[in-house]
N, C-alpha and C positions, 0 to 999 in steps of 0.2 A: 778777437778772432777775425772779424771782417776788416779788410782794408778800407780806407776812406772811400775809394772808388766803388768797391762792392757795396758798402753801406748805402751810399747814395743811390745805387742801382736798385737795391732791395727796397729802400724806402720810396722809390719812385721819384726821387729828387735829382736824378742825373740829367744833365742837359745834353749828354751824348746819346746818340742812337747807336746801339751795338747790333752787329749782324747776329743772326740766330746761332751761328757757330760759336761766337764769343759768349753769348748768353748760356749756351750749353756747357761751355768750359767753366763759366762762373758757377752754374748750378752744381756741376760735378765737384768742383773745388770746395764749395760750401758744404756739400753733403759729407765729403771726406773730413773737413775741418770739424763739423758737428760731431761725427763719430769719435774723433780723437778728443774733442773737448769733453764729451760725456764720459769717456773712459778716464780722463784726467780728473774730472770732478768726483767721480766715484772713488778714485784712488785717494784724493785729498779728503773726502768725507770719512774715510777709514784710517787716515794717517794718525798714528799715535802721538805725533808731536803737536797736533792741534788739541787744545783743551776744549771743553764744552763751550766756554766763552768764545773762543775763536770760531768754532763751528756755528754758534748762534749769530756771530757777526756776519757770517757768509750765507748760511742756509736758514733763513727765518721766513716768517709769514710775508714780510714786506718784499723780500728778494725773490721768494719762490712762487708766490701766488700769481704775479703777472705772467710768469712762464706757464704755469699750469692752466690758467685761464685761456691763454693763447693756444696751448696744446689741445685742450678739450673744447674749444669754441665750435659751435655748430651754426652760427649765423651766416647768412648771405651765401648759401650754397645752392647750386642747381641740383636737380634730383639725383643724377648719377653721382656727382661728387658727394652729396649728402650721404648716400647709401655707403659709398666706399669709406668716407670719413667715420661714419657711425660704426662700421665693422672694425676699423682700426682702433677707435677709442674703446669699444666694448672689449676687445682683446686685451688692451692695456688694463682696463678695470678688472677684468677677470683675473689677471696675474697679480694685481695689487691685492684684491680680495683674498685670493688663495694664499698669498705670501703673508699678509698682515691680518687676515680675518680669522686665522686659527686661534682657537680659544686660549692656547698656551701663550701666544704672543699678546693677545688682548689682556689676559689675566696678569701678565708680567707688567704691562703698562698701567693697569688699573690700580687705584687706591683701594684699601680694604673695604670701605663703604660702597665703592662702585662695583666690587666683585659680586655682591649680592644682587645689585640692580641688573648686572649683565645676564643673570639667569632668569630674572623676572620680566625684562622688557627687551626682546630681541630687536635688532636693528633692521626694521622692515625695509628701509630705503636701500641698504646694502644688499639685502636678500633679493630685492627686485632687480637691482643692477646685475647682481651675480646671475640670476635666472636668465635675464636677457642675454648676457654675455655667453652663457652656455648654449643658447639657441643659434648662435651665429656660426 
């Protein structure tokens, strides 16, 4: 997705100094490319020509977790940025929990022996995150 020039700039390894107007163009182009890439990844994740093995090769713990960790990272933020980032992350969690926390989805994913446990031990961590997301 990123050109070599943009990758170096994003990583802070570029030896060139760019004017603010060029940096603004870079950021705008990157945002547009990210939107298209996410739409393309969604299309491919639903593509019926990919088997579960193909999907596992692409969308697995090893490939996805670095992205999720970066997306939800809360380290090294000033107070204002921390508050804005927290709001954004909680909105995402809210939608994840609403979409995948429904008992019908959970029961579909659960094995028979797990279905009994789902009714006995609620997921307190998810409940807490959900409650926080509803307060924002």
